[in-house]
VMD Tcl script that draws the C-alpha trace (Angstrom):
set ca {
  {40.67 -70.44 -169.56}
  {36.52 -70.46 -170.63}
  {34.59 -74.05 -170.36}
  {33.64 -74.26 -174.19}
  {38.12 -73.47 -174.70}
  {38.40 -76.30 -172.07}
  {35.87 -78.22 -174.11}
  {37.29 -77.30 -177.69}
  {40.82 -78.24 -176.47}
  {39.49 -81.38 -174.87}
  {38.31 -82.58 -178.14}
  {41.33 -82.54 -180.01}
  {42.74 -85.01 -176.87}
  {44.79 -82.10 -175.04}
  {46.07 -83.71 -171.95}
  {46.33 -80.41 -170.05}
  {42.41 -79.68 -170.41}
  {41.12 -83.12 -170.30}
  {42.95 -82.87 -166.65}
  {41.15 -79.25 -166.06}
  {37.52 -81.04 -166.98}
  {38.03 -84.30 -164.60}
  {39.72 -81.31 -161.87}
  {36.52 -79.98 -162.43}
  {33.71 -82.04 -162.40}
  {35.40 -84.80 -160.44}
  {33.52 -84.22 -157.76}
  {29.72 -83.79 -158.48}
  {30.19 -86.76 -161.20}
  {32.02 -89.27 -157.81}
  {29.03 -88.13 -155.58}
  {26.46 -89.43 -158.72}
  {28.60 -92.61 -158.69}
  {28.43 -93.46 -155.65}
  {24.25 -93.70 -155.56}
  {24.95 -96.00 -157.92}
  {27.21 -97.93 -156.14}
  {27.93 -100.96 -153.41}
  {30.50 -98.51 -152.22}
  {33.11 -96.69 -152.78}
  {35.77 -98.43 -154.99}
  {33.67 -99.94 -157.41}
  {32.05 -95.60 -157.70}
  {35.80 -94.48 -158.56}
  {35.78 -97.33 -160.89}
  {32.65 -96.39 -162.41}
  {34.17 -92.78 -162.29}
  {36.67 -94.15 -163.96}
  {35.27 -95.49 -166.79}
  {33.19 -92.74 -167.12}
  {35.73 -90.43 -167.54}
  {36.89 -92.35 -170.63}
  {33.85 -93.16 -172.37}
  {33.67 -88.92 -171.56}
  {36.85 -88.13 -173.40}
  {36.17 -90.69 -175.59}
  {32.89 -89.24 -177.06}
  {33.76 -85.31 -176.61}
  {34.07 -84.84 -180.38}
  {29.59 -85.73 -179.81}
  {29.01 -82.81 -177.87}
  {28.12 -80.44 -179.54}
  {27.80 -77.68 -177.49}
  {23.25 -78.30 -177.47}
  {22.63 -78.18 -173.48}
  {24.47 -77.91 -170.66}
  {28.08 -79.94 -170.98}
  {27.70 -81.08 -167.02}
  {23.87 -82.96 -167.88}
  {26.20 -84.29 -171.13}
  {28.71 -85.60 -168.92}
  {25.64 -87.05 -165.88}
  {24.48 -89.04 -168.52}
  {27.44 -90.27 -169.34}
  {28.14 -90.98 -166.07}
  {24.95 -92.56 -165.24}
  {25.32 -95.29 -168.05}
  {28.77 -96.52 -167.40}
  {27.53 -97.11 -163.38}
  {24.26 -98.57 -164.79}
  {26.01 -101.15 -167.44}
  {28.14 -101.59 -164.92}
  {25.13 -103.42 -163.24}
  {23.43 -104.67 -166.41}
  {27.19 -107.07 -166.98}
  {26.92 -108.21 -163.40}
  {23.08 -109.37 -164.64}
  {22.07 -108.33 -161.05}
  {18.68 -106.59 -162.27}
  {16.83 -109.07 -161.42}
  {13.08 -109.44 -162.47}
  {10.81 -109.11 -159.69}
  {7.06 -108.58 -159.68}
  {5.30 -107.40 -156.78}
  {1.76 -106.72 -155.51}
  {2.76 -103.79 -153.40}
  {1.29 -100.78 -153.94}
  {2.50 -97.78 -156.49}
  {2.72 -95.32 -153.83}
  {4.20 -95.93 -150.35}
  {4.30 -92.98 -148.99}
  {7.50 -92.21 -146.50}
  {7.10 -89.63 -143.89}
  {10.31 -88.29 -142.22}
  {10.40 -86.12 -139.53}
  {13.23 -83.33 -140.66}
  {14.97 -82.42 -136.96}
  {15.36 -86.08 -136.22}
  {16.48 -88.25 -139.82}
  {20.15 -86.33 -140.91}
  {20.96 -86.64 -144.31}
  {24.03 -88.69 -143.87}
  {20.92 -91.19 -142.42}
  {18.60 -91.59 -145.65}
  {21.67 -91.59 -148.12}
  {22.65 -94.75 -145.83}
  {20.18 -96.08 -146.04}
  {19.88 -95.70 -150.04}
  {23.26 -97.23 -150.40}
  {22.12 -100.06 -148.25}
  {19.26 -100.71 -150.71}
  {19.13 -103.97 -152.73}
  {20.83 -102.65 -156.39}
  {18.25 -103.28 -158.15}
  {15.79 -100.78 -155.61}
  {18.49 -98.98 -155.71}
  {19.22 -97.97 -158.86}
  {15.38 -97.66 -159.96}
  {14.50 -95.81 -156.46}
  {17.90 -93.22 -157.95}
  {16.63 -93.37 -160.93}
  {12.81 -92.46 -160.81}
  {12.70 -90.76 -157.64}
  {16.56 -89.02 -157.82}
  {17.04 -87.77 -161.51}
  {13.88 -87.73 -161.97}
  {13.42 -90.08 -164.91}
  {9.78 -92.04 -166.07}
  {9.41 -95.64 -165.73}
  {9.24 -96.13 -168.70}
  {12.78 -94.44 -169.39}
  {13.69 -96.48 -166.36}
  {12.60 -99.35 -168.11}
  {14.67 -99.06 -171.28}
  {17.28 -97.93 -169.10}
  {17.39 -100.99 -166.54}
  {16.62 -103.47 -169.44}
  {13.10 -104.41 -167.29}
  {9.83 -104.34 -167.83}
  {8.06 -100.69 -166.61}
  {5.53 -102.65 -164.11}
  {8.96 -103.87 -162.77}
  {10.47 -100.82 -161.95}
  {6.94 -99.43 -160.44}
  {6.91 -102.85 -158.55}
  {10.90 -102.47 -157.52}
  {10.05 -98.64 -156.93}
  {7.15 -99.57 -154.15}
  {9.69 -101.81 -152.89}
  {12.41 -99.78 -152.58}
  {9.97 -97.24 -150.41}
  {8.76 -99.44 -148.51}
  {12.25 -100.51 -147.42}
  {12.91 -97.09 -146.84}
  {9.60 -96.65 -144.78}
  {10.15 -99.27 -142.71}
  {14.14 -98.57 -141.81}
  {13.13 -94.96 -141.24}
  {9.99 -95.30 -139.14}
  {12.20 -97.87 -136.97}
  {14.94 -94.73 -136.46}
  {12.36 -92.74 -135.36}
  {11.46 -95.24 -132.52}
  {15.01 -95.88 -131.69}
  {15.42 -92.25 -131.41}
  {11.98 -91.50 -129.52}
  {12.94 -94.24 -126.84}
  {16.31 -92.72 -126.21}
  {14.40 -89.16 -125.50}
  {12.29 -90.68 -122.52}
}
mol new
graphics top color blue
foreach p $ca { graphics top sphere $p radius 0.5 }
foreach p [lrange $ca 0 end-1] q [lrange $ca 1 end] { graphics top cylinder $p $q radius 0.2 }
display resetview
């Protein structure tokens, strides 16, 4: 069965089609949830909430653009809604430079390590970092999604990069000490 037919069947509340769509996309959407969640349990909760919303709103999908992209927007918005409800996105105005450069020696830093240190960022910084750097939103879009000022988005991104830079440098120093 084609994806288009599955979507049409989901629009008719076909449980088998919903199950198939879930199994087709749950892995990718869970990975997205992990980027915006504190831990695996919270990511699982966000994934479940997102799929409930996806199936509730699937009638709004008009086959314009990617279905997966449409789903990703719902998943991100679901995760962000969780944080807005928890009120963890505090306004922080730091006098930090707009751009902190992060140099990574590819040979010594694993993708697993990078993902781990991004996951460890304070929630407000992780949200801005993920939206801006990993998902390509502008500061204006980030500020709208998170309900913060554009300057706060820039400041939080700068702070996130600074924290990541410090952790990468510390890791590289530890690796260099271990080499000699």
